[in-house]
C-alpha positions in Angstrom: 13.2 16.8 -15.9 14.2 13.6 -15.4 16.9 13.0 -12.1 19.9 12.4 -14.1 20.5 9.1 -12.5 17.1 7.4 -14.3 18.2 6.3 -17.9 21.4 4.9 -16.5 19.8 2.8 -14.0 17.3 1.5 -16.4 20.0 0.7 -18.5 21.7 -1.3 -15.3 18.4 -2.8 -15.0 17.9 -1.3 -11.4 14.5 0.5 -12.0 11.6 0.1 -14.7 9.4 2.6 -16.3 5.6 1.2 -14.4 3.3 3.7 -16.2 2.9 7.2 -16.2 1.2 9.9 -13.3 -1.5 12.2 -14.0 1.0 15.1 -14.5 3.1 12.8 -17.5 5.9 11.9 -14.9 7.1 8.3 -15.7 6.2 6.0 -12.2 9.5 3.8 -11.6 10.0 0.8 -9.6 13.1 -1.4 -8.8 13.7 -4.7 -10.0 13.6 -7.4 -8.0 17.3 -7.7 -8.9 17.8 -3.9 -8.9 16.6 -4.2 -5.6 19.1 -6.7 -4.2 21.9 -4.5 -5.5 20.8 -1.4 -4.2 20.8 -3.1 -0.6 24.4 -4.8 -1.3 25.6 -1.8 -2.1 23.9 0.5 0.7 25.8 -1.7 2.9 22.9 -4.2 3.7 24.2 -7.1 4.3 26.8 -5.2 6.8 24.3 -4.2 9.2 20.6 -3.6 9.7 18.5 -1.5 6.8 15.9 0.1 6.4 13.5 1.3 3.6 14.6 4.6 4.4 18.5 3.8 3.8 18.0 2.5 0.4 16.3 5.5 -0.9 19.0 7.9 0.6 21.3 6.2 -0.9 19.7 5.7 -4.5 19.5 9.6 -4.6 22.5 10.7 -3.2 24.7 8.0 -4.8 22.7 6.9 -8.0 20.7 10.2 -8.9 17.0 8.6 -8.4 14.5 10.0 -6.7 12.7 8.4 -4.2 10.7 5.3 -5.9 8.0 3.8 -3.1 9.3 0.3 -2.0 5.9 -1.7 -0.4 6.9 -2.9 2.8 6.0 -6.5 1.8 8.7 -6.6 -1.2 10.9 -5.2 1.4 10.8 -8.0 3.9 10.6 -10.5 0.6 14.6 -9.2 0.3 15.4 -9.6 3.5 14.0 -13.2 3.8 15.5 -13.6 1.0 18.8 -12.7 2.2 18.3 -14.9 5.8 17.2 -17.6 4.0 20.4 -17.7 1.8 22.6 -18.6 5.0 25.1 -16.7 6.3 28.5 -16.9 3.7 31.4 -16.4 4.7 31.2 -16.8 8.6 
């Protein structure tokens, strides 16, 4: 079955379907906007956060399955946050 959070996350633009596995399961990936939203909601702006923290948050709060996050995408996300300056400090 499809985890309950998946249709919601697709409709919110958080994840997109990138294909099907050999077993017929959908392969999901975060959209850039979805990744930024996850980072924000998981508290990434308040504290240092690891990809694992994001996956745990998405699983617990959004009902999403484990979605592999490439290290370079995570670094890009952090780089984008740091390059954006420190608003409000």
